[in-house]
C-alpha positions in Angstrom: 4.4 -33.3 -11.9 3.4 -31.2 -8.9 0.7 -28.6 -9.2 1.9 -25.0 -9.2 1.6 -23.2 -5.8 -1.7 -21.5 -5.0 0.1 -18.5 -3.8 3.7 -17.3 -4.0 6.5 -16.8 -6.5 6.4 -19.0 -9.6 9.7 -20.0 -11.2 10.5 -18.4 -14.5 10.9 -20.5 -17.6 14.7 -19.9 -17.5 16.7 -19.9 -14.2 17.0 -22.3 -11.4 16.8 -22.2 -7.6 20.4 -22.0 -6.2 22.3 -20.9 -3.0 21.8 -17.3 -1.7 25.3 -16.4 -2.8 24.0 -16.0 -6.3 20.7 -14.2 -5.7 17.2 -14.7 -4.5 13.7 -13.5 -5.1 10.8 -14.7 -3.0 7.4 -13.8 -1.6 7.1 -12.1 1.8 6.2 -13.4 5.2 2.5 -13.2 4.5 2.6 -15.7 1.7 1.9 -19.4 1.7 3.7 -22.2 -0.1 6.6 -20.0 -1.2 10.2 -21.2 -1.8 12.4 -21.4 1.3 14.1 -18.1 2.2 17.6 -19.4 1.4 16.8 -20.0 -2.3 17.0 -17.7 -5.3 17.5 -17.2 -9.0 20.9 -17.4 -10.8 22.3 -14.2 -12.2 25.8 -14.2 -13.8 27.6 -10.9 -13.8 28.7 -11.2 -17.4 25.2 -11.9 -18.7 22.7 -9.1 -19.2 19.7 -11.4 -19.4 16.1 -10.5 -18.5 14.2 -12.8 -16.2 10.5 -13.0 -15.8 9.0 -13.8 -12.4 5.3 -14.3 -11.5 3.8 -13.3 -8.1 0.7 -15.2 -7.3 -0.3 -13.5 -4.0 -2.1 -10.2 -3.4 0.5 -9.1 -0.9 4.1 -9.9 -0.2 7.6 -8.7 -1.0 10.4 -9.2 -3.5 14.1 -9.1 -2.6 16.8 -9.5 -5.3 20.3 -10.0 -4.1 23.4 -9.1 -6.2 21.3 -7.8 -9.1 22.5 -8.0 -12.6 20.5 -7.8 -15.8 16.8 -7.1 -15.2 13.6 -8.6 -13.9 10.1 -8.3 -15.4 7.8 -8.7 -12.4 4.4 -10.1 -13.4 1.7 -9.9 -10.7 -0.8 -12.6 -11.5 -2.9 -13.1 -8.3 -5.0 -16.2 -7.9 -7.2 -14.3 -5.4 -8.9 -11.8 -7.6 -11.1 -12.3 -10.7 -9.4 -10.9 -13.8 -12.3 -8.6 -14.5 -12.0 -6.5 -11.3 -10.3 -3.1 -11.2 -7.2 -3.5 -9.2 -4.6 -1.2 -7.7 -1.0 -2.2 -7.2 1.1 -0.3 -4.5 4.8 -0.8 -3.9 7.0 0.4 -1.1 10.8 0.1 -1.5 12.7 -1.7 1.3 14.6 0.7 3.5 18.1 -0.3 2.3 17.2 -1.2 -1.3 20.0 -0.4 -3.7 21.6 -1.7 -6.9 18.7 -1.3 -9.4 16.1 1.1 -10.8 12.4 0.3 -10.6 10.2 1.3 -13.5 6.5 1.2 -14.4 6.4 -0.5 -17.8 3.4 0.7 -19.9 2.9 -0.2 -23.5 6.6 -0.4 -24.2 7.5 2.8 -22.3 9.3 3.0 -19.0 8.4 5.5 -16.2 11.0 5.7 -13.4 9.5 4.9 -10.0 12.5 4.4 -7.7 16.0 5.5 -8.7 19.0 3.5 -7.5 20.9 5.4 -4.8 17.9 7.4 -3.7 18.2 7.4 0.1 15.0 9.3 0.7 12.0 7.8 2.5 10.4 4.7 1.2 7.5 6.4 -0.4 4.5 4.2 -1.3 3.5 4.5 -5.0 0.2 3.1 -6.5 -1.1 2.7 -10.0 -3.9 0.9 -11.7 -3.1 -2.7 -12.3 -4.3 -2.5 -15.9 -1.9 0.4 -16.6 1.3 -1.7 -16.7 3.8 -3.9 -14.9 7.1 -3.5 -13.1 10.5 -3.6 -14.7 13.5 -3.8 -12.4 16.9 -3.0 -14.1 20.2 -3.5 -12.3 22.4 -0.4 -12.3 26.0 -0.9 -13.6 28.2 -1.7 -10.6 31.8 -2.6 -10.1 30.9 -4.7 -7.0 27.5 -6.2 -6.6 28.3 -8.3 -3.6 26.7 -5.9 -1.1 23.7 -4.9 -3.2 20.1 -5.9 -2.6 17.1 -4.5 -4.3 13.6 -5.1 -2.9 10.1 -3.8 -2.3 6.9 -4.7 -0.6 3.7 -4.8 -2.7 0.0 -4.9 -2.2 -2.8 -5.5 -4.7 -6.3 -4.4 -3.8 -9.6 -4.1 -5.5 -9.8 -0.3 -4.8 -9.5 1.9 -7.8 -6.4 4.1 -7.9 -7.5 6.6 -10.4 -6.2 7.1 -13.9 -2.5 7.5 -13.2 0.4 7.0 -10.9 0.0 8.6 -7.5 1.5 8.7 -4.0 -0.4 6.8 -1.4 -2.8 8.7 0.8 -5.5 6.4 2.2 -6.9 5.4 -1.2 -7.9 8.9 -2.4 -5.8 11.6 -4.1 -3.6 13.2 -1.5 -4.4 16.4 0.3 -7.6 17.1 -1.6 -10.9 17.3 0.3 -13.2 14.5 -0.5 -16.5 15.2 -2.3 -19.8 14.2 -0.7 -19.9 11.1 -3.0 -16.4 10.1 -2.0 -17.1 10.5 1.7 -20.2 8.3 1.5 -18.3 5.6 -0.4 -15.4 5.8 2.1 -17.8 5.1 5.0 -18.8 1.9 3.3 -15.5 0.6 2.0 -12.8 1.8 4.4 -10.8 -0.4 6.7 -11.5 1.9 9.6 -14.3 4.4 10.2 -14.3 6.3 13.5 -15.6 9.5 15.1 -13.2 11.5 17.2 -10.9 14.5 17.7 -7.3 15.3 17.0 -5.1 15.3 20.1 -1.8 16.0 18.5 0.1 15.9 15.2 3.7 14.9 14.9 5.8 15.3 11.8 8.6 13.1 10.4 10.3 15.2 7.6 12.8 12.4 6.8 9.9 10.1 5.9 7.7 12.9 4.5 4.8 11.8 6.7 2.7 13.2 9.5 1.2 11.1 12.4 -2.2 12.2 13.6 -2.9 11.1 17.2 -6.7 10.6 17.7 -9.1 10.3 20.6 -12.0 8.3 19.4 -15.5 8.6 20.8 -17.3 6.2 18.5 -15.8 3.2 16.7 -17.8 2.2 13.7 -15.3 -0.2 12.1 -11.7 -1.3 12.2 -10.1 -4.3 10.5 -6.9 -4.1 12.5 -6.5 -3.0 16.1 -5.4 0.5 15.2 -7.6 2.0 18.0 -7.3 0.6 21.5 -9.3 1.4 24.7 -7.9 4.6 26.3 -6.1 3.8 29.6 -8.2 6.5 31.4 -11.4 5.0 30.0 -14.1 6.6 27.9 -13.2 5.9 24.2 -10.2 4.7 22.2 -6.8 6.0 21.2 -4.8 5.5 18.1 -2.9 7.2 15.3 -3.2 7.4 11.5 -0.6 8.7 9.0 -0.8 11.0 6.0 1.6 12.8 3.7 3.6 15.7 5.3 2.7 17.9 2.3 -0.9 17.9 3.4 0.0 20.2 6.3 -2.4 18.6 8.9 -2.7 20.6 12.1 -4.7 20.0 15.3 -8.2 21.3 15.1 -11.1 21.7 17.4 -14.3 19.7 17.1 -15.1 16.1 16.0 -14.4 14.6 12.7 -15.2 11.4 10.9 -11.9 9.6 10.1 -11.8 7.0 7.4 -8.9 5.2 5.7 -7.2 2.0 4.8 -4.4 -0.3 6.1 -1.3 -0.3 3.9 1.9 -2.2 4.8 0.8 -2.4 8.4 0.0 1.3 8.8 -3.4 3.1 9.0 -3.5 5.7 6.2 -5.9 8.6 6.4 -8.5 8.9 3.7 -11.5 11.1 3.9 -11.9 13.1 7.1 -14.9 15.6 7.1 -16.1 17.4 10.2 -18.7 15.1 11.7 -21.5 17.7 11.5 -20.8 18.1 7.8 -20.9 14.4 7.4 -24.2 14.1 9.2 -25.8 16.7 6.9 -24.4 14.9 3.8 -25.5 11.4 5.0 -29.1 12.5 5.9 -29.5 14.4 2.6 -28.4 11.2 0.7 -30.6 9.1 2.9 -33.7 11.2 2.1 -32.9 10.8 -1.7 -32.1 7.1 -1.3 -28.5 7.6 -2.5 -26.5 6.4 0.5 -24.6 3.3 -0.5 -24.8 1.8 3.1 -26.4 2.5 6.4 -24.9 3.7 9.7 -26.0 5.4 12.9 -25.0 9.1 12.5 -26.6 10.4 15.7 -24.4 12.2 18.2 -25.7 10.2 21.2 -26.8 6.7 20.0 -29.0 4.6 22.2 -27.1 1.8 23.8 
């Protein structure tokens, strides 16, 4: 028999791959060796069965057409050692409907996404060890136009002790401690020094976009910041929660954060002079977890 796929959706014990008229569940476009997009799992309207599916990738998406019964979604990545602390984040698809999504923890269900909620696709994160996902189809007279789905990401960053809304890997809207700032400098997907040019708000998405002019680029994993057309630095934008009430401010800041679902999310953002003082104090005591040039005018 063929070896199981290294990454992607693994078939449940019960169920078979059929035509898309009956339903489908598959990994997203980032996955490798996944079932073809026109396949799915059988779900008969008169049967209230519970299917188990296994996701073997650290990032991807699940889409369930014509939902009936329920799905137990088991994330079992092949890319992380089982001993690591992991964080699972989910983002409902824009037009997702037909089912409720729960966090299942020790036999109890906590509602994450309610069927029919037309609000923004908020990103929710929780510690991987705290439970799994349970997707239950809502009673419907006509399921032919219903599709439930979400994107997911699994990372090795610790999410804290409970469920939280996503804000760059740290609790939202709270200033970072000195220790958190020093750790963010070493572990973030982007670390830049710059100033806020503008802040725009999207109330319907409950998000704010912070438009930055960057004078020093320490690190970026994706091309969030690109050379400014007029020369002299970089430009880019990062997002955060609307409830944080970010406004344009004078002076330079150190901006850190992570990439989630293709967007740069703001993490810790102290004033650069405050960060310099924190970093040099930790350096003198041998407590800085990594090294970086914190001078205002580095030698080129």
